[in-house]
C-alpha positions as CSV (number, residue, x, y, z in Angstrom):
1,M,-5.9,5.0,-12.3
2,G,-4.5,5.5,-8.8
3,Q,-7.9,6.1,-7.3
4,G,-9.3,3.7,-4.7
5,T,-10.4,3.3,-1.1
6,G,-7.0,2.1,0.1
7,L,-8.5,-1.0,1.6
8,G,-7.3,-3.5,-1.0
9,L,-4.0,-4.3,0.6
10,A,-5.4,-4.4,4.1
11,L,-8.1,-6.9,3.0
12,S,-5.7,-9.0,1.0
13,Y,-3.3,-9.1,4.0
14,G,-6.0,-10.3,6.3
15,L,-7.2,-13.0,3.9
16,V,-3.7,-14.3,3.2
17,R,-2.8,-14.2,6.9
18,D,-5.9,-16.1,7.8
19,M,-4.9,-18.8,5.3
20,G,-1.5,-19.1,6.9
21,G,0.4,-17.3,4.1
22,K,2.2,-14.0,3.8
23,I,2.5,-11.0,1.5
24,V,6.0,-9.7,0.6
25,A,6.4,-6.2,-0.8
26,A,9.3,-5.0,-2.9
27,N,10.1,-2.0,-5.1
28,G,9.8,-3.0,-8.7
29,R,11.0,-1.2,-11.9
30,H,7.7,0.5,-12.4
31,G,6.3,0.6,-8.9
32,A,5.5,-1.7,-6.0
33,V,5.4,-5.5,-6.4
34,F,3.4,-7.6,-4.0
35,S,4.1,-11.4,-3.9
36,V,1.5,-13.6,-2.2
37,Y,2.7,-16.9,-0.7
38,L,0.2,-19.5,0.5
39,P,0.9,-22.9,2.1
40,L,0.3,-26.0,0.0
41,V,-2.3,-28.3,1.4
42,E,-3.7,-31.6,0.3
43,A,-7.2,-31.5,-1.1
44,K,-9.9,-33.3,0.8
45,S,-12.7,-35.1,-0.9
46,V,-15.9,-33.4,0.1
47,P,-19.3,-34.5,-1.4
48,M,-21.1,-31.7,-3.2
49,A,-24.7,-31.4,-4.1
50,P,-25.5,-31.2,-7.9
51,L,-25.5,-27.7,-9.3
52,S,-29.2,-27.9,-10.0
53,A,-30.0,-28.6,-6.3
54,A,-27.4,-26.1,-4.9
55,A,-28.8,-23.0,-6.8
56,P,-32.4,-21.9,-6.3
57,A,-34.3,-21.3,-9.6
């Protein structure tokens, strides 16, 4: 535990920012707490291929 590359938060920040959201950091009782906020958007109907045709065998 506690071992990693240190890239997780940077990657998360970039993805969330690109989606128009934000990450808020706070000090929690047992360590850091990161909250992710993303904008709510309406779903668009997009036709999709059947699963059997989308994945090669």
